[in-house]
Each structure stands twice: as C-alpha cells, then as structure tokens.
N, C-alpha and C positions, 0 to 999 in steps of 0.2 A: 504494500500499500504506501503510494506518495504521501511526503509530508504533508502537501497542500490538501490531498484528499482525507489525511488522517485529521487535519485542523478542522476541515469541513464538518466530518462526522462528530467531532467533540462540540463544535459550536452549535450544531443541531440539536445535540443531547442536550446541552446545556439549556438553550431556549425552551425546550420541551418541559424541563424540570421548572423552570422560572414560571412557566404557564400553568403549572400544576396539572398537566396532562401527563399520565403515566400509562402506556399500555397495560390492557389487563393481566399480561404474563408478569406483573411485577408482586401480583399477590400470589402466595402459595396456594397450591390446590386444597379443596377442603371446603368447609360450611361457608354460606354467606348470610349473615344474621342481621334482622332489621333492628336498628335501634330505637323503634317506636315499641315492638311488643317482645323482641327477644325470639321472635319465631325465624324459620329459615326459609331461605327459597327451596322450593319443592316441587318436583313433577309430580302433578297431581295423579293419585291412584297407583303409584308406583310403576309407571309407565313411561318407557321412552319412544311411544310412537310421534310421529309426525303431527303436529298440531296439539300436542299434550299442554296445556296451560300451566304457566308457573304459579304457583299460589303460596301464601304464608301457610306454615304448618309448625308443630312442635318438632324441635330438634330431635332426631333419632340417630343420626349418624348413618342411616342407610345410603345405599348407593345413590339413590333418586335425589339426594340431597348434596352429593358430592361433586362440586364445580371443580372441572378442569379449567385452567387458563393457558391458552396456548400462546405461542409465539407469533401468531397471526392476529393476537387481539380478540380471538373468540372467549366464550365461556361455554363450555360442553357439559352436559349431562347425558352418561349413559350414550356417549359417541354421536349425540345430537347437539345442534348448536342453540344458544339462547337467542331468538329471533324476535325482531319488532314487527308483528304481522302487520303485511301491507306496507311496509318501509317505514322510514324514519319520520314520525308525525307524531304530532300531538294526540294522546288518547290511544297509540298502537299498543295492542296487547302483548304482552311478552309470553312468547311459546316456544316449544322446542320444534326445531324444522331440520332438515336435511343441511348440512354445511355445505355453503357454495360461494363462500368469499363475498359476497356482498356486503356493501355498507352497514344495512340493517341487521348484521351479524356482528359486527364489530364495537369493541367497548372500550371506554378508558376509566380509569380510576383518577377521581380527582379529589383528594383529600377523602372525605368519608361517602362521597358519592359515587354511583357508577353511571357515566353518561354515553351517549351517542348523539352525535351532531348536536350537540349544546341542549339537548334535553337529558333530564334524569329518569333513572328508574325509580318509580314511586307505588307505594302501596295505596291502592285505591281508595280514595275518600277517608285517607288516615284512619281506616277502621281498624282498632286493636284486636282482632279476632282471627282465628285459624279459619281456612279455605278462601280469604281475601285474595285476589288476583293481583297482579302487578302489572304497570304499563309504563310507557314513556310521557313524561309531562314536563312543563316549564319548570326549571329549577328555581326553588324559592327558598332553600335552606331549611325546611320542615323536618322533624324527626322521621317522617314517612319516607323520606328520600335518604336517609343517614343508615350507612350499612357499617358491618365490621365482619373481619374474618374470624372463624372459630372451627375447632377440630372436635370430632367424636371418633372413636376408634370405629372403624369401619364395621357394619355389622357383620359381615362374613367373618372377621376375625375374633368376634364375640361367639362363635358358632350360631348364629343367626341366619336363618334364609332371608337372604336380601329382597326376595319378592314379598315375603311376609312380614317385613320388619315392621311397618307403619302399622298393620292391624295388630300385630303383637304387642307394640308399644302400648297402643290404646287398651287393649283387653286385660294389660298387666301380666302378660305371659310371655316370655321370650327364651323359649326351649329350656334349658337349664339355667338360663340368666334370670337374674332378679330384674322386674320391672321397676323402673322410677316414674311415679305419678305425682304430679302437684295436686294436692287437694285444695277445695274452696276457690278455684277459678285461678290459681297461681300458675305461673310458668317457670320452668326449669331452665336456668342459664348457668354457665360456667363463668363464674368472675374472678378477674385479677389471678389467672395463674392455675386456675383447676377446682377453685371452691364450687361446690354446689348450691346454689341459692333459689328460693321459691320466692318468685315476685307477686306482687299483689295480695299479699296476707296467706297465700297457699304454704303448705306443709309439704316436706319430702317424706314419702311414704316408700319403704323397701317392702317387698313381698318375697318371703323366703330366701334371703341372701343378704350380701354385705354391698355397702358403697365403698366403693375403691377410687381413691382420687391419685393421679398420678402427680409425681414431683412434689411440691410443698402443699397442694391443696388439701382442703378438708373434706 
C-alpha cells in the first residue's frame, strides 16, 4: 500500500469516528437489548423465514436473539439479514430477509443508536411490553431508540433445544436446566458485569436449580 493511499485510509477512518458513525461490525456478536424495556431483539416465533418480524421479547439467549454483525455492515439472525421492509423510509418494519447487500440491510452504530440512512431503529410507540415490533423512525434520542449489547450463553450450550428455547423459558422448563422467571411483571436483566436483577418490582425465581453468575456477578 502506498504512503498516500495509507494516509487516505487513516483520514477516512478518522472522519467516520468523528462523525460517530461506526459500521455494525464494531459490535461483538450477541444480544441487542433495548434500554427502554431490557427486552431483546428477537426473530418472532423462533423462525428465520424470510419476512419474520423482529420484535421485543424476554432475553433467553436463544439463537433467534443472537445477532451477528458482519464486515459488510449487516446484522444477521439465523443466516438472514435484518431488513427495513420496502426500503429505508420512515415507518419501515424491521424483518428478516435474504441478504442481498442492499442499503436497507446496512446498519451503523451511532452511540447507543442503530441507524440506517439517518433513521433509527425504534420500538413501536415506545410501548414497554413484549411482542412489540421495531421500525425505522426519525432519531429523537428517546429510550425506545437506545440499545446496548448483551450476552447470554447460547441455548445449545446449556443443553436446550434452540428451537424450543423461547417456549421452554415461558413454561419454566428448560430440559435439565432451571428456568428463571421474573414475577410481578418484572424483567430479568444482566446489569454491571453479570448481576441478575428483576426490574419493575419483580422477583427472581428459580425452579429446581441454582442461579450461576459468571465472573464477579451475583
């Protein structure tokens, strides 16, 4: 690489960083968690079929919540890309679709926002509930457009059938693993390095097993 070309590359990267626009690959693969609800982006129904909506759902660590960030700026679940249905536009629903390299499948991380074409991924109506979809919307800095990375062990590594992980979580049965349930409407979130916290006044209930926190968590 020539010195001139090298300097041009460094300058380009510097400008991108100053603008706060970082390709999606800057994030490690894993969960994408809403700061509005502490629910995760989830391919609805444990499906990776083309057209599957991306919704908010309790974080289970199942494969259909594990987002892969590619060097091309894509976000993938189960081999398909997160896609702004019908193109980059206000109100476009976020779904899974065959990866084709189009601009409506390219994402950027801008602080705590996930953006495309100047629009933000947004939890519909700022509704703090599961099963709510996500869309592209004008960026306004609200908590329903604020995201963070998170990690849970993949369901398969816990001996759970990934295709039944969501159902097992809800039923309180996960094969030979204990299920964690937030009582009283609370959400279960991992806060500050592995602590398990029930938000919204809920309790952490474990049925037939132990809670194990990696690292320094409780």
